C-alpha positions in Angstrom: -55.5 -8.3 5.0 -55.7 -5.4 2.6 -59.0 -5.8 0.2 -57.3 -2.8 -2.0 -54.2 -0.7 -2.1 -55.6 1.6 0.6 -58.2 -0.2 2.5 -58.1 -3.3 4.8 -60.5 -5.7 6.5 -59.7 -4.6 9.8 -60.6 -0.6 9.5 -64.1 -1.4 7.7 -65.2 -3.9 10.6 -63.5 -1.4 13.1 -65.9 -0.3 16.0 -65.2 1.1 19.1 -69.2 0.7 20.0 -69.4 -3.0 19.3 -66.1 -3.6 21.2 -67.1 -1.6 24.2 -70.7 -4.0 24.0 -69.0 -6.8 23.2 -70.2 -7.3 20.3 -69.2 -9.7 17.2 -68.7 -7.5 14.3 -67.3 -9.9 11.6 -69.0 -10.1 8.1 -70.7 -13.4 7.2 -69.0 -14.3 4.0 -71.4 -12.7 1.7 -71.1 -9.5 3.3 -66.9 -10.2 3.0 -67.1 -10.3 -0.8 -69.3 -7.1 -0.9 -66.4 -5.6 1.4 -63.9 -6.9 -1.2 -65.9 -6.7 -4.2 -68.1 -3.6 -3.7 -67.4 -1.4 -0.7 -63.7 -1.2 -1.0 -63.2 -0.7 -5.1 -65.7 1.9 -4.5 -63.9 3.8 -1.8 -60.7 3.6 -3.6 -62.5 5.9 -6.6 -63.8 7.8 -3.5 -60.0 8.4 -2.8 -58.5 9.2 -6.4 -61.9 11.6 -6.6 -60.3 13.3 -3.1 -57.0 14.1 -4.9 -55.8 10.7 -3.5 -55.7 11.8 0.1 -56.1 9.5 2.8 -59.8 8.8 3.3 -60.8 7.3 6.9 -63.3 5.6 7.8 -65.2 5.7 11.6 -67.5 3.0 10.3 -68.1 1.0 7.8 -69.4 -2.9 8.5 -72.0 -3.3 11.2 -73.9 -6.0 12.2 -77.3 -6.3 13.2 -76.6 -6.1 16.9 -74.4 -3.2 16.4 -76.7 -1.4 14.4 -79.2 -2.0 16.8 -77.0 -0.7 19.8 -76.5 2.1 17.4 -79.9 2.7 16.7 -79.3 2.6 12.6 -81.6 1.6 10.3 -82.8 -1.9 9.7 -82.5 -1.4 6.3 -79.5 0.2 6.4 -76.6 -0.3 3.7 -73.8 -1.2 6.4 -75.4 -3.8 7.7 -74.6 -5.4 4.2 -71.0 -4.4 3.2 -72.0 -1.8 1.0 -71.7 1.0 2.5 -69.3 3.7 5.0 -69.3 7.2 7.1 -66.0 8.7 5.7 -64.0 11.5 6.4 -61.0 13.2 4.4 -60.1 15.9 6.5 -56.8 16.6 4.0 -59.3 17.4 1.0 -61.7 19.5 3.3 -65.3 19.2 5.2 -67.6 16.5 5.0 -69.9 18.6 3.3 -67.2 19.2 0.5 -66.4 15.3 0.5 -69.7 14.5 -0.3 -70.1 17.2 -3.3 -66.7 15.7 -4.5 -68.0 12.0 -4.9 -71.0 13.8 -6.5 -68.8 16.2 -9.1 -66.4 12.7 -9.8 -69.5 11.0 -10.8 -68.7 7.9 -9.3 -71.6 5.1 -9.4 -72.8 5.5 -5.7 -76.1 4.3 -4.1 -76.3 7.1 -1.6 -74.3 10.0 -0.1 -75.7 11.7 2.5 -74.3 14.5 4.3 -74.4 13.8 8.0 -72.6 16.9 9.3 -69.3 14.9 11.2 -69.0 12.7 8.2 -70.0 11.7 4.6 -71.8 8.8 4.2 -71.1 7.0 1.0 -73.3 3.8 -0.5 -72.7 1.6 -3.2 -75.4 -0.5 -4.9 -76.0 -4.3 -4.2 -74.8 -6.7 -6.9 -77.0 -6.2 -10.1 -78.7 -3.2 -8.7 -78.8 0.0 -10.5 -77.1 2.9 -8.6 -79.8 5.5 -7.0 -77.3 8.7 -7.0 -79.5 9.9 -4.4 -78.1 12.5 -2.1 -79.3 13.6 1.6 -78.8 15.6 4.1 -79.1 14.2 7.6 -81.2 16.2 10.1 -81.0 14.9 13.9 -83.0 16.2 15.9 -84.9 14.9 19.4 -83.5 11.7 18.5 -85.0 11.4 14.9 -83.2 11.8 12.3 -84.8 12.8 8.7 -83.6 14.2 5.7 -84.1 16.7 2.7 -82.8 15.8 -1.1 -79.9 17.1 -1.8 -76.7 19.2 0.3 -77.7 22.0 2.3 
């Protein structure tokens, strides 16, 4: 089932880690509404900003169980269906993708350069976009963040 022209529910909930661990990663109805009404349309705007190149989603929605397995934040926007980790090899590096999203002025809550991908999160219904830009640093099992893209 396609949620928008270029993004399907299957790709936004797909997870090799969930499959490997036997975790049900099917979203509840409120999260499905976020995937349909916020994340997929937001990713369409990102695709436009990236010269209409294919945007790949290594990680979209993550259930709480899956989030725990991947050591994600309990506050993760992935849990709410409001965030995706993306790459767009035909456009450029993950850092170039992050910068292009900012330059396009898309209403985002967070854009995080996470090395091998760009994390993009959209505001929850009724919330204002924070337009936060961060760079993640993965060291000794901990993740720290610095403002902006480094």
